[in-house]
N, C-alpha and C positions, 0 to 999 in steps of 0.2 A: 430527423434522426441522423446520426453519424455512425459510420463504420470505420474503425481504424484496426486493420488486421494485417498480421504478418510483417510488421515493420521492425526495424532496429532504430531506436531513438537513443542516440549516444552523445555524451559529453555536453549536454545542455547546461544552462546556468542554474535554474532552480526547478522547473516543472518539466517532467517528461511528457505527460499528457495532462491537460487542464480542461476540465469539464465544468462549465458554468451552470447557472440556474436555468430553469424553464425549458428543458429539452426532454425528449422522450424517445424510446426505442433505440438508444445508443448501444453499440456493440464494440467492445475493446477486446480483441481476441488475438492470442498467440503473438504478442509483441515482445521484443527484447528491449528492456529499458535499463540503461546503465550510464555511468560516468567513469568507466574503467581507465580511459586514456587521458582524463582531464587532470591537469597539474594543480590548479588552484580551484578549490570547491567551497561552497557555502551550504546553506540549508538545502535539503533534497526532498522533493516529492516525486515519487515514481509515477503514480496516478493520483491526481487531485480532483475530487468531485465535491462540489458544494451547491446547495440550493435545491429547489424543487425539481425533481425528475420523476415524471409519471410515465407509465407505459413500458415497463420491462427492460430497463438498462441491464446489460450483461457485461461483466469483466471476467474473462475466463482465459486460462492458458497462458497468461503473461509471465515472463521471467524478469524479475527486478533484482539488480545486484550492483555492487561496487559504488555506493553513493559517495564515498570519500576520494574517489579517483586514485591517482598514483601515490600521493603522499598522505592520504587520510585527511580528515577535517575535524574540527571541533563543533561544527554546526549540527543542528537537529536534523534527523533523517526520518522520513515517513515512506515506507514502501507503497502502501495504499492509504489514502486519506479520504474519508467520506463524512460529510457533514450535512445533515438535514435533508435527505432525499424524501420525496413525497410519493413513494411507491404505494400502490394499492394492492389489496389482497389478491385480486385476479391477475395482476401483472407485477410481481415482486421484483425488486432489484436482486440480481444474482451475482455473487462474488465467489467464483469457484476455480479450482484447479490452478491457482496461481502459485508460483514459487518465488520466495523472497529469500535471498542468501548473500553471502560474502559482504555482510554489512560492516565495512571498514570505516565507518564514521565514528569519530571520537566523542561526539556530543550525545545527547539523549536520542535514543533510537526507538521507533515504533514500527514493527512489521506491518500491522494493520491498525489504523486509528479510526474509530467510529464515534460520531456524536449524533445522538437522537435519530436513529434510523429505523423507522417502522417498516414492516413488510420487506425486510432485507434478509437474504439468506447467505450465510457464509459456509460454503461446502467444500471439503477436500482441499483446502489450501495448505501449503507448507511454508513455515517461517523457520529459517535455520540461521541462528546467530553463531557462525562458525569461525569468526575471527576474534583475536584478543580484543576485549572490550575495555574501555576506559573506566573511570570512576563515576561516570554519568549513569542515570537510570535507563534501563532497557526493557521494553515491553514487547512480547510476542504479539499479543492482540490487546488493544486497549479500548474499552467501551465507556462512554459517559453519556448521561441523559437518559431519555426514555426510549425503549426499543420494543414497541408493541408488535407482536407477531414476527419477531426476528427469530432466525434459526442459526444455530452454531452446531455444525455437524461434521464429524470426521476430519477435523483440522489437526495438523501436526506442528507442534512448536518445540524447537530444541535449542538449547544453549550448550555448546561444546567448549566454549572458550573460558579462560580464567579471567583474571582481573578482579578488581575490588568493587565492581558494579553491583547494584541491586537489580535482580532479574525477575520479571513478571511474565 
Protein backbone atom coordinates (compact mmCIF):
# COMPACT_ATOMS: atom_id res chain seq x y z
CA UNK A 1 0.00 0.00 0.00
CA UNK A 2 1.00 3.61 -0.54
CA UNK A 3 0.23 6.71 1.48
CA UNK A 4 0.66 10.11 -0.16
CA UNK A 5 -0.54 12.72 2.30
CA UNK A 6 -0.16 16.46 2.83
CA UNK A 7 2.00 17.16 -0.21
CA UNK A 8 2.02 19.90 -2.81
CA UNK A 9 2.53 18.45 -6.29
CA UNK A 10 3.13 21.40 -8.60
CA UNK A 11 4.01 22.18 -12.20
CA UNK A 12 4.40 18.57 -13.35
CA UNK A 13 4.26 17.57 -17.01
CA UNK A 14 1.14 15.31 -17.24
CA UNK A 15 0.42 13.31 -14.02
CA UNK A 16 0.21 14.73 -10.50
CA UNK A 17 -0.29 11.29 -8.93
CA UNK A 18 -0.20 8.13 -11.03
CA UNK A 19 -1.56 4.94 -9.47
CA UNK A 20 -0.97 1.80 -11.55
CA UNK A 21 -2.62 -1.60 -11.33
CA UNK A 22 -2.53 -4.30 -8.65
CA UNK A 23 -2.12 -2.23 -5.52
CA UNK A 24 -4.28 -2.15 -2.40
CA UNK A 25 -4.81 -0.03 0.67
CA UNK A 26 -3.66 3.18 -1.00
CA UNK A 27 -4.34 6.50 0.71
CA UNK A 28 -4.15 9.81 -1.18
CA UNK A 29 -5.08 12.40 1.40
CA UNK A 30 -5.04 16.19 1.67
CA UNK A 31 -2.69 16.88 -1.24
CA UNK A 32 -2.59 20.07 -3.31
CA UNK A 33 -2.17 19.27 -7.00
CA UNK A 34 -1.73 22.03 -9.60
CA UNK A 35 0.23 23.55 -12.46
CA UNK A 36 -0.46 27.18 -11.51
CA UNK A 37 3.10 28.36 -12.27
CA UNK A 38 3.80 26.28 -15.38
CA UNK A 39 4.18 28.24 -18.62
CA UNK A 40 3.72 25.48 -21.25
CA UNK A 41 1.16 22.79 -20.47
CA UNK A 42 -0.40 19.78 -22.17
CA UNK A 43 -2.87 17.08 -21.06
CA UNK A 44 -3.46 17.12 -17.28
CA UNK A 45 -4.30 14.32 -14.84
CA UNK A 46 -4.48 15.48 -11.21
CA UNK A 47 -4.90 11.94 -9.87
CA UNK A 48 -4.74 9.05 -12.36
CA UNK A 49 -5.77 5.59 -11.22
CA UNK A 50 -5.96 2.61 -13.56
CA UNK A 51 -6.29 -1.14 -13.16
CA UNK A 52 -7.23 -3.52 -10.40
CA UNK A 53 -7.04 -2.05 -6.93
CA UNK A 54 -8.40 -4.21 -4.16
CA UNK A 55 -8.62 -3.41 -0.49
CA UNK A 56 -9.96 0.05 0.18
CA UNK A 57 -8.12 2.72 -1.77
CA UNK A 58 -9.07 6.20 -0.48
CA UNK A 59 -8.73 9.54 -2.29
CA UNK A 60 -9.90 12.23 0.10
CA UNK A 61 -9.37 15.90 0.89
CA UNK A 62 -7.29 16.65 -2.20
CA UNK A 63 -7.31 20.10 -3.86
CA UNK A 64 -6.84 19.96 -7.63
CA UNK A 65 -6.63 23.18 -9.63
CA UNK A 66 -5.04 25.27 -12.42
CA UNK A 67 -4.31 22.56 -15.01
CA UNK A 68 -3.64 25.14 -17.74
CA UNK A 69 -0.82 26.89 -15.89
CA UNK A 70 -0.13 30.57 -16.50
CA UNK A 71 -1.26 30.76 -20.11
CA UNK A 72 -3.99 28.11 -20.27
CA UNK A 73 -3.83 25.16 -22.64
CA UNK A 74 -5.93 23.43 -25.26
CA UNK A 75 -5.12 19.95 -23.93
CA UNK A 76 -7.63 17.69 -22.17
CA UNK A 77 -7.80 17.94 -18.38
CA UNK A 78 -8.92 15.34 -15.82
CA UNK A 79 -9.11 16.33 -12.15
CA UNK A 80 -9.49 12.70 -11.04
CA UNK A 81 -9.35 9.83 -13.55
CA UNK A 82 -10.36 6.32 -12.44
CA UNK A 83 -10.45 3.28 -14.74
CA UNK A 84 -11.39 -0.29 -13.80
CA UNK A 85 -10.71 -0.56 -10.07
CA UNK A 86 -11.45 -4.00 -8.62
CA UNK A 87 -12.73 -2.86 -5.25
CA UNK A 88 -14.82 -5.33 -3.27
CA UNK A 89 -18.03 -4.75 -1.32
CA UNK A 90 -16.28 -5.10 2.05
CA UNK A 91 -13.50 -2.65 1.07
CA UNK A 92 -14.81 -0.15 -1.50
CA UNK A 93 -12.76 2.55 -3.18
CA UNK A 94 -13.68 5.89 -1.58
CA UNK A 95 -13.38 9.20 -3.46
CA UNK A 96 -14.51 11.89 -1.03
CA UNK A 97 -14.20 15.52 0.00
CA UNK A 98 -12.02 16.49 -2.96
CA UNK A 99 -12.19 20.00 -4.44
CA UNK A 100 -11.55 20.51 -8.16
CA UNK A 101 -11.56 24.14 -9.28
CA UNK A 102 -9.96 26.91 -11.36
CA UNK A 103 -9.98 24.68 -14.43
CA UNK A 104 -8.27 27.05 -16.84
CA UNK A 105 -7.72 24.38 -19.48
CA UNK A 106 -9.08 25.25 -22.94
CA UNK A 107 -9.63 21.67 -24.16
CA UNK A 108 -12.19 19.13 -22.99
CA UNK A 109 -12.31 19.09 -19.19
CA UNK A 110 -13.46 16.35 -16.81
CA UNK A 111 -13.75 17.14 -13.11
CA UNK A 112 -14.03 13.43 -12.29
CA UNK A 113 -13.83 10.76 -15.02
CA UNK A 114 -14.81 7.17 -14.17
CA UNK A 115 -14.77 4.04 -16.35
CA UNK A 116 -16.24 0.76 -15.07
CA UNK A 117 -15.85 1.22 -11.33
CA UNK A 118 -17.63 -1.37 -9.18
CA UNK A 119 -17.81 -0.81 -5.42
CA UNK A 120 -16.61 2.76 -5.71
CA UNK A 121 -18.16 5.57 -3.66
CA UNK A 122 -18.10 9.23 -4.68
CA UNK A 123 -19.05 11.26 -1.62
CA UNK A 124 -19.05 15.00 -0.89
CA UNK A 125 -16.79 16.10 -3.76
CA UNK A 126 -16.91 19.60 -5.22
CA UNK A 127 -16.27 20.31 -8.90
CA UNK A 128 -16.33 24.02 -9.71
CA UNK A 129 -15.72 25.16 -13.28
CA UNK A 130 -15.28 28.82 -12.39
CA UNK A 131 -13.08 30.06 -15.26
CA UNK A 132 -14.20 31.08 -18.75
CA UNK A 133 -14.48 27.93 -20.80
CA UNK A 134 -13.65 27.33 -24.43
CA UNK A 135 -15.87 25.79 -27.06
CA UNK A 136 -14.78 22.31 -25.91
CA UNK A 137 -17.07 19.98 -23.95
CA UNK A 138 -16.82 20.08 -20.15
CA UNK A 139 -18.03 17.41 -17.72
CA UNK A 140 -18.42 17.86 -13.98
CA UNK A 141 -18.54 14.07 -13.49
CA UNK A 142 -18.41 11.59 -16.36
CA UNK A 143 -19.24 7.89 -16.01
CA UNK A 144 -18.87 5.21 -18.69
CA UNK A 145 -19.13 1.42 -18.44
CA UNK A 146 -20.70 -0.66 -15.65
CA UNK A 147 -20.73 0.61 -12.05
CA UNK A 148 -22.09 -2.19 -9.85
CA UNK A 149 -22.62 -1.04 -6.25
CA UNK A 150 -21.28 2.44 -6.98
CA UNK A 151 -22.53 5.37 -4.91
CA UNK A 152 -22.83 8.99 -5.91
CA UNK A 153 -23.83 11.04 -2.89
CA UNK A 154 -23.80 14.74 -1.94
CA UNK A 155 -21.44 15.92 -4.67
CA UNK A 156 -21.59 19.56 -5.82
CA UNK A 157 -20.94 20.45 -9.47
CA UNK A 158 -21.09 24.07 -10.63
CA UNK A 159 -20.48 25.92 -13.88
CA UNK A 160 -20.14 29.67 -13.24
CA UNK A 161 -18.41 30.64 -16.43
CA UNK A 162 -19.70 31.61 -19.83
CA UNK A 163 -18.37 30.50 -23.15
CA UNK A 164 -19.97 28.46 -25.90
CA UNK A 165 -19.10 25.11 -24.40
CA UNK A 166 -21.48 22.23 -23.75
CA UNK A 167 -21.60 21.58 -20.01
CA UNK A 168 -22.52 18.29 -18.31
